[in-house]
C-alpha positions in Angstrom: -188.5 27.0 -5.7 -186.2 29.8 -6.8 -185.5 32.8 -4.6 -187.4 35.1 -6.9 -190.6 33.2 -6.5 -190.2 32.7 -2.9 -189.8 36.6 -2.4 -193.1 37.0 -4.6 -194.9 34.6 -2.4 -193.8 36.3 0.6 -194.7 39.5 -0.5 -198.3 38.3 -1.3 -198.6 36.6 2.1 -197.3 39.6 3.9 -199.7 42.1 1.7 -203.0 39.9 2.3 -202.2 39.9 6.1 -201.9 43.3 6.2 -204.8 44.2 4.1 -207.1 41.9 6.3 -205.7 43.5 9.5 -206.2 46.9 8.1 -209.7 46.2 7.0 -210.5 44.5 10.4 -208.9 47.9 12.3 -210.5 50.4 10.2 -214.1 48.7 10.2 -213.3 48.7 14.3 -213.3 52.1 14.3 -216.3 52.7 11.8 -218.9 50.0 13.3 -217.7 49.3 16.8 -216.3 52.6 18.2 -218.1 54.5 15.5 -216.6 57.4 13.8 -217.7 59.9 16.2 -216.2 58.0 19.2 -213.0 57.5 17.4 -212.9 61.2 16.8 -213.5 61.6 20.7 -210.6 59.1 21.5 -208.2 61.5 19.2 -209.2 64.2 21.2 -208.7 62.8 24.4 -205.0 62.1 22.9 -204.7 65.7 22.3 -205.4 65.2 18.4 -207.8 66.9 16.3 -210.7 65.0 16.3 -211.0 65.1 12.4 -208.2 63.2 12.1 -209.8 60.0 13.6 -212.1 60.4 10.6 -209.2 60.7 8.1 -207.4 57.7 9.8 -210.4 55.3 9.5 -210.9 55.9 5.8 -207.1 55.9 5.1 -206.9 52.6 7.0 -209.9 51.3 4.9 -208.7 52.3 1.6 -205.2 51.2 2.5 -206.5 47.8 3.4 -208.4 47.6 0.1 -205.4 48.5 -2.1 -203.1 46.0 -0.1 -205.6 43.1 -0.7 -206.0 44.0 -4.6 -202.0 44.6 -4.8 -202.4 48.3 -6.1 -199.4 50.6 -5.6 -198.6 48.5 -2.6 -195.1 50.3 -2.2 -196.7 53.8 -2.0 -199.6 52.6 0.4 -197.5 50.9 2.9 -195.5 54.2 2.7 -198.6 55.9 3.4 -200.0 53.7 5.9 -196.6 54.0 8.0 -197.1 57.3 9.6 -200.5 56.3 10.8 -199.0 53.4 12.7 -196.3 55.5 14.0 -198.8 57.6 15.5 -200.5 54.7 17.0 -197.2 53.6 18.4 -196.9 56.9 20.1 -200.2 57.1 21.5 -199.5 54.0 23.3 -196.1 54.6 24.2 -196.8 55.7 27.7 -198.4 52.4 28.3 -195.3 50.6 28.1 -193.9 48.0 25.7 -196.7 45.2 26.0 -199.5 45.2 24.1 -201.2 43.4 27.2 -200.5 46.3 29.1 -203.5 48.3 30.3 -204.8 50.6 27.1 -202.2 48.7 25.3 -198.4 49.0 24.8 -196.7 50.0 21.8 -195.3 46.7 20.7 -197.8 45.8 18.3 -198.1 48.9 16.5 -194.5 49.0 16.4 -194.4 45.4 14.6 -197.1 46.8 12.1 -194.7 49.7 11.4 -191.8 47.3 10.8 -194.1 45.0 8.5 -195.3 48.2 6.5 -191.6 49.0 5.8 -190.9 45.5 4.6 -193.7 45.4 2.4 -192.8 48.7 0.8 -189.2 47.2 0.3 -190.9 44.1 -1.1 -193.4 45.2 -3.4 -196.8 43.6 -4.2 -195.5 40.2 -4.9 -197.5 37.7 -6.7 -201.1 38.5 -7.9 -200.7 41.9 -7.2 -202.8 44.2 -9.8 -200.3 46.9 -10.5 -197.9 49.4 -9.3 -194.0 49.8 -9.1 -192.6 46.9 -10.4 -189.3 45.2 -9.1 -186.6 44.8 -11.5 -184.5 41.6 -11.0 -181.1 40.9 -13.1 -180.8 37.6 -14.5 -177.5 35.9 -13.5 -175.6 34.8 -16.6 
């Protein structure tokens, strides 16, 4: 398998994993914690409650866009500040996500994967967006 094909498959695998995780994460905010509960959690962090609603829907739409492969580079960049915000919300809990109330390691890993996805692009089977131009060796 050539390296271009491997990179396209790697980007696809990362994109689908991120898309599924973002869908699950957003649906948890919507159906398990509920949107008012999510808003209240944001307020408990000193953030405006409406940001909980925005976060849930940005994550939902971002997860769908990642799964479909639509504007993947931009979607990954759009989701990045939200994940950095999650990381900062867990900062005081310590490193390990198994810490009480969760540490910041998991959101930090998500932030890195979003940066990598933005650099890779959508990969194989992406529906659209910015395409990577690859030079052909002579």
